[in-house]
ChimeraX commands (.cxc) that place a marker at each C-alpha (Angstrom):
marker #1 position -90.49,50.50,-25.64 radius 0.5
marker #1 position -89.97,47.03,-25.59 radius 0.5
marker #1 position -87.10,46.26,-28.44 radius 0.5
marker #1 position -86.12,42.06,-28.94 radius 0.5
marker #1 position -84.23,40.66,-31.21 radius 0.5
marker #1 position -84.45,38.00,-33.33 radius 0.5
marker #1 position -83.20,34.37,-32.59 radius 0.5
marker #1 position -80.38,33.68,-34.57 radius 0.5
marker #1 position -81.53,29.76,-36.80 radius 0.5
marker #1 position -79.50,27.25,-35.32 radius 0.5
marker #1 position -76.47,26.74,-38.11 radius 0.5
marker #1 position -75.90,23.31,-38.17 radius 0.5
marker #1 position -72.70,21.71,-39.25 radius 0.5
marker #1 position -71.46,22.26,-42.72 radius 0.5
marker #1 position -71.19,18.77,-44.33 radius 0.5
marker #1 position -68.70,20.43,-48.23 radius 0.5
marker #1 position -66.01,20.53,-45.40 radius 0.5
marker #1 position -66.19,16.81,-44.89 radius 0.5
marker #1 position -67.33,15.82,-48.10 radius 0.5
marker #1 position -64.14,17.77,-49.43 radius 0.5
marker #1 position -62.15,14.83,-46.30 radius 0.5
marker #1 position -64.58,12.21,-47.08 radius 0.5
marker #1 position -63.07,12.70,-51.36 radius 0.5
marker #1 position -59.66,13.71,-50.61 radius 0.5
marker #1 position -59.51,9.94,-48.41 radius 0.5
marker #1 position -61.05,7.76,-51.88 radius 0.5
marker #1 position -58.98,8.79,-54.11 radius 0.5
marker #1 position -56.14,8.80,-51.43 radius 0.5
marker #1 position -56.81,4.76,-50.56 radius 0.5
marker #1 position -57.69,4.47,-54.15 radius 0.5
marker #1 position -53.87,5.19,-55.53 radius 0.5
marker #1 position -52.52,3.88,-52.85 radius 0.5
marker #1 position -54.66,0.31,-52.51 radius 0.5
marker #1 position -53.52,-2.96,-54.87 radius 0.5
marker #1 position -56.30,-4.05,-56.05 radius 0.5
marker #1 position -54.51,-7.26,-57.47 radius 0.5
marker #1 position -52.47,-9.30,-55.57 radius 0.5
marker #1 position -50.94,-10.93,-58.40 radius 0.5
marker #1 position -48.04,-13.28,-57.72 radius 0.5
marker #1 position -47.72,-14.80,-61.50 radius 0.5
marker #1 position -48.32,-12.93,-64.64 radius 0.5
marker #1 position -49.94,-14.77,-67.93 radius 0.5
marker #1 position -47.86,-13.64,-71.15 radius 0.5
marker #1 position -50.66,-14.83,-74.20 radius 0.5
marker #1 position -49.99,-12.92,-77.92 radius 0.5
marker #1 position -53.30,-11.58,-78.71 radius 0.5
marker #1 position -56.06,-13.61,-80.38 radius 0.5
marker #1 position -54.86,-16.56,-78.55 radius 0.5
marker #1 position -55.49,-19.07,-75.78 radius 0.5
marker #1 position -54.29,-17.36,-73.18 radius 0.5
marker #1 position -50.96,-18.63,-70.90 radius 0.5
marker #1 position -52.65,-20.34,-67.78 radius 0.5
marker #1 position -55.92,-22.05,-69.68 radius 0.5
marker #1 position -55.98,-25.38,-68.26 radius 0.5
marker #1 position -55.63,-27.81,-70.82 radius 0.5
marker #1 position -57.20,-31.05,-70.86 radius 0.5
marker #1 position -55.41,-34.39,-70.31 radius 0.5
marker #1 position -53.87,-35.65,-73.34 radius 0.5
marker #1 position -56.31,-39.37,-72.65 radius 0.5
marker #1 position -58.96,-39.78,-70.19 radius 0.5
marker #1 position -57.48,-40.31,-66.41 radius 0.5
marker #1 position -54.11,-39.01,-67.10 radius 0.5
marker #1 position -52.14,-36.50,-64.65 radius 0.5
marker #1 position -50.79,-33.42,-66.23 radius 0.5
marker #1 position -47.88,-32.89,-66.95 radius 0.5
marker #1 position -45.93,-30.74,-63.61 radius 0.5
marker #1 position -45.27,-27.65,-65.42 radius 0.5
marker #1 position -41.05,-26.61,-66.08 radius 0.5
marker #1 position -40.38,-23.77,-62.97 radius 0.5
marker #1 position -37.37,-21.72,-65.07 radius 0.5
marker #1 position -34.94,-19.42,-63.13 radius 0.5
marker #1 position -32.96,-16.99,-64.20 radius 0.5
marker #1 position -30.24,-14.91,-61.45 radius 0.5
marker #1 position -29.58,-11.55,-60.61 radius 0.5
marker #1 position -26.60,-12.35,-64.29 radius 0.5
marker #1 position -29.47,-12.30,-66.88 radius 0.5
marker #1 position -28.44,-17.04,-66.51 radius 0.5
marker #1 position -31.03,-19.16,-66.79 radius 0.5
marker #1 position -31.36,-22.68,-64.64 radius 0.5
marker #1 position -33.44,-25.74,-65.26 radius 0.5
marker #1 position -33.57,-28.18,-62.79 radius 0.5
marker #1 position -30.91,-26.63,-61.01 radius 0.5
marker #1 position -28.51,-26.53,-63.90 radius 0.5
marker #1 position -27.31,-23.34,-65.89 radius 0.5
marker #1 position -28.20,-23.24,-69.72 radius 0.5
marker #1 position -27.66,-20.91,-72.61 radius 0.5
marker #1 position -29.97,-20.16,-74.60 radius 0.5
marker #1 position -29.67,-22.54,-77.73 radius 0.5
marker #1 position -29.38,-25.54,-74.72 radius 0.5
marker #1 position -32.76,-24.92,-72.85 radius 0.5
marker #1 position -34.52,-24.30,-76.45 radius 0.5
marker #1 position -33.25,-27.88,-77.02 radius 0.5
marker #1 position -34.46,-29.28,-73.45 radius 0.5
marker #1 position -38.35,-26.96,-74.05 radius 0.5
marker #1 position -38.43,-28.28,-77.27 radius 0.5
marker #1 position -38.95,-31.93,-76.79 radius 0.5
marker #1 position -42.26,-30.67,-74.57 radius 0.5
marker #1 position -43.54,-27.55,-75.88 radius 0.5
marker #1 position -47.28,-28.59,-74.79 radius 0.5
marker #1 position -45.64,-27.93,-71.61 radius 0.5
marker #1 position -46.71,-24.83,-69.28 radius 0.5
marker #1 position -43.05,-22.49,-68.73 radius 0.5
marker #1 position -43.25,-20.72,-65.55 radius 0.5
marker #1 position -40.24,-18.20,-65.06 radius 0.5
marker #1 position -39.21,-17.12,-61.45 radius 0.5
marker #1 position -36.93,-13.54,-62.39 radius 0.5
marker #1 position -34.40,-13.17,-59.92 radius 0.5
marker #1 position -35.48,-9.22,-57.82 radius 0.5
marker #1 position -32.08,-7.94,-59.12 radius 0.5
marker #1 position -32.30,-10.06,-62.73 radius 0.5
marker #1 position -31.99,-7.54,-65.63 radius 0.5
marker #1 position -35.37,-6.97,-67.41 radius 0.5
marker #1 position -33.68,-6.72,-70.86 radius 0.5
marker #1 position -32.30,-10.87,-69.96 radius 0.5
marker #1 position -36.30,-12.18,-68.75 radius 0.5
marker #1 position -37.38,-10.30,-72.01 radius 0.5
marker #1 position -34.97,-12.78,-74.62 radius 0.5
marker #1 position -35.84,-15.18,-72.24 radius 0.5
marker #1 position -39.35,-15.41,-73.20 radius 0.5
marker #1 position -38.71,-14.86,-77.27 radius 0.5
marker #1 position -36.02,-17.49,-76.39 radius 0.5
marker #1 position -39.31,-20.07,-74.90 radius 0.5
marker #1 position -41.23,-18.51,-77.94 radius 0.5
marker #1 position -38.93,-19.68,-80.24 radius 0.5
marker #1 position -39.03,-23.11,-78.50 radius 0.5
marker #1 position -42.69,-23.68,-79.65 radius 0.5
marker #1 position -44.02,-22.35,-75.10 radius 0.5
marker #1 position -47.35,-21.33,-75.65 radius 0.5
marker #1 position -47.84,-21.65,-72.11 radius 0.5
marker #1 position -45.80,-18.99,-70.52 radius 0.5
marker #1 position -46.53,-17.32,-66.60 radius 0.5
marker #1 position -43.89,-15.16,-64.91 radius 0.5
marker #1 position -43.64,-14.87,-61.13 radius 0.5
marker #1 position -43.44,-11.48,-59.30 radius 0.5
marker #1 position -39.97,-12.58,-57.13 radius 0.5
marker #1 position -39.98,-11.43,-53.24 radius 0.5
marker #1 position -39.31,-7.87,-52.83 radius 0.5
marker #1 position -41.00,-6.69,-56.15 radius 0.5
marker #1 position -42.20,-3.85,-56.41 radius 0.5
marker link #1:1,2 radius 0.2
marker link #1:2,3 radius 0.2
marker link #1:3,4 radius 0.2
marker link #1:4,5 radius 0.2
marker link #1:5,6 radius 0.2
marker link #1:6,7 radius 0.2
marker link #1:7,8 radius 0.2
marker link #1:8,9 radius 0.2
marker link #1:9,10 radius 0.2
marker link #1:10,11 radius 0.2
marker link #1:11,12 radius 0.2
marker link #1:12,13 radius 0.2
marker link #1:13,14 radius 0.2
marker link #1:14,15 radius 0.2
marker link #1:15,16 radius 0.2
marker link #1:16,17 radius 0.2
marker link #1:17,18 radius 0.2
marker link #1:18,19 radius 0.2
marker link #1:19,20 radius 0.2
marker link #1:20,21 radius 0.2
marker link #1:21,22 radius 0.2
marker link #1:22,23 radius 0.2
marker link #1:23,24 radius 0.2
marker link #1:24,25 radius 0.2
marker link #1:25,26 radius 0.2
marker link #1:26,27 radius 0.2
marker link #1:27,28 radius 0.2
marker link #1:28,29 radius 0.2
marker link #1:29,30 radius 0.2
marker link #1:30,31 radius 0.2
marker link #1:31,32 radius 0.2
marker link #1:32,33 radius 0.2
marker link #1:33,34 radius 0.2
marker link #1:34,35 radius 0.2
marker link #1:35,36 radius 0.2
marker link #1:36,37 radius 0.2
marker link #1:37,38 radius 0.2
marker link #1:38,39 radius 0.2
marker link #1:39,40 radius 0.2
marker link #1:40,41 radius 0.2
marker link #1:41,42 radius 0.2
marker link #1:42,43 radius 0.2
marker link #1:43,44 radius 0.2
marker link #1:44,45 radius 0.2
marker link #1:45,46 radius 0.2
marker link #1:46,47 radius 0.2
marker link #1:47,48 radius 0.2
marker link #1:48,49 radius 0.2
marker link #1:49,50 radius 0.2
marker link #1:50,51 radius 0.2
marker link #1:51,52 radius 0.2
marker link #1:52,53 radius 0.2
marker link #1:53,54 radius 0.2
marker link #1:54,55 radius 0.2
marker link #1:55,56 radius 0.2
marker link #1:56,57 radius 0.2
marker link #1:57,58 radius 0.2
marker link #1:58,59 radius 0.2
marker link #1:59,60 radius 0.2
marker link #1:60,61 radius 0.2
marker link #1:61,62 radius 0.2
marker link #1:62,63 radius 0.2
marker link #1:63,64 radius 0.2
marker link #1:64,65 radius 0.2
marker link #1:65,66 radius 0.2
marker link #1:66,67 radius 0.2
marker link #1:67,68 radius 0.2
marker link #1:68,69 radius 0.2
marker link #1:69,70 radius 0.2
marker link #1:70,71 radius 0.2
marker link #1:71,72 radius 0.2
marker link #1:72,73 radius 0.2
marker link #1:73,74 radius 0.2
marker link #1:74,75 radius 0.2
marker link #1:75,76 radius 0.2
marker link #1:76,77 radius 0.2
marker link #1:77,78 radius 0.2
marker link #1:78,79 radius 0.2
marker link #1:79,80 radius 0.2
marker link #1:80,81 radius 0.2
marker link #1:81,82 radius 0.2
marker link #1:82,83 radius 0.2
marker link #1:83,84 radius 0.2
marker link #1:84,85 radius 0.2
marker link #1:85,86 radius 0.2
marker link #1:86,87 radius 0.2
marker link #1:87,88 radius 0.2
marker link #1:88,89 radius 0.2
marker link #1:89,90 radius 0.2
marker link #1:90,91 radius 0.2
marker link #1:91,92 radius 0.2
marker link #1:92,93 radius 0.2
marker link #1:93,94 radius 0.2
marker link #1:94,95 radius 0.2
marker link #1:95,96 radius 0.2
marker link #1:96,97 radius 0.2
marker link #1:97,98 radius 0.2
marker link #1:98,99 radius 0.2
marker link #1:99,100 radius 0.2
marker link #1:100,101 radius 0.2
marker link #1:101,102 radius 0.2
marker link #1:102,103 radius 0.2
marker link #1:103,104 radius 0.2
marker link #1:104,105 radius 0.2
marker link #1:105,106 radius 0.2
marker link #1:106,107 radius 0.2
marker link #1:107,108 radius 0.2
marker link #1:108,109 radius 0.2
marker link #1:109,110 radius 0.2
marker link #1:110,111 radius 0.2
marker link #1:111,112 radius 0.2
marker link #1:112,113 radius 0.2
marker link #1:113,114 radius 0.2
marker link #1:114,115 radius 0.2
marker link #1:115,116 radius 0.2
marker link #1:116,117 radius 0.2
marker link #1:117,118 radius 0.2
marker link #1:118,119 radius 0.2
marker link #1:119,120 radius 0.2
marker link #1:120,121 radius 0.2
marker link #1:121,122 radius 0.2
marker link #1:122,123 radius 0.2
marker link #1:123,124 radius 0.2
marker link #1:124,125 radius 0.2
marker link #1:125,126 radius 0.2
marker link #1:126,127 radius 0.2
marker link #1:127,128 radius 0.2
marker link #1:128,129 radius 0.2
marker link #1:129,130 radius 0.2
marker link #1:130,131 radius 0.2
marker link #1:131,132 radius 0.2
marker link #1:132,133 radius 0.2
marker link #1:133,134 radius 0.2
marker link #1:134,135 radius 0.2
marker link #1:135,136 radius 0.2
marker link #1:136,137 radius 0.2
marker link #1:137,138 radius 0.2
marker link #1:138,139 radius 0.2
view
């Protein structure tokens, strides 16, 4: 009597574990990646034009005014053109041209409340175009 064994079917690689690993890697890279590395955050109220929308020049051939840069130090003091200003002086300085764009550059160690107070002061002065630049080394 001759007994023959059945031939084993060839086992292919299992794709389930490879798919699991790929899904885990996909989730890892999605969570750890930065989708947009914006250096500036426009601030606008709902229902108004965006803060960074370009404004047309007042007359043909006229150049647009350069934005005002307000630095916010770690101690919460605001500086405009290298001069430290309190809220009233800053409001008076900016109220002369409220249509100009104002860019705030906070220090990485500036308190958040100082940034909020500065934006409220600028909004009270009539500034409509306001942006905050993320400082270097900030998370």
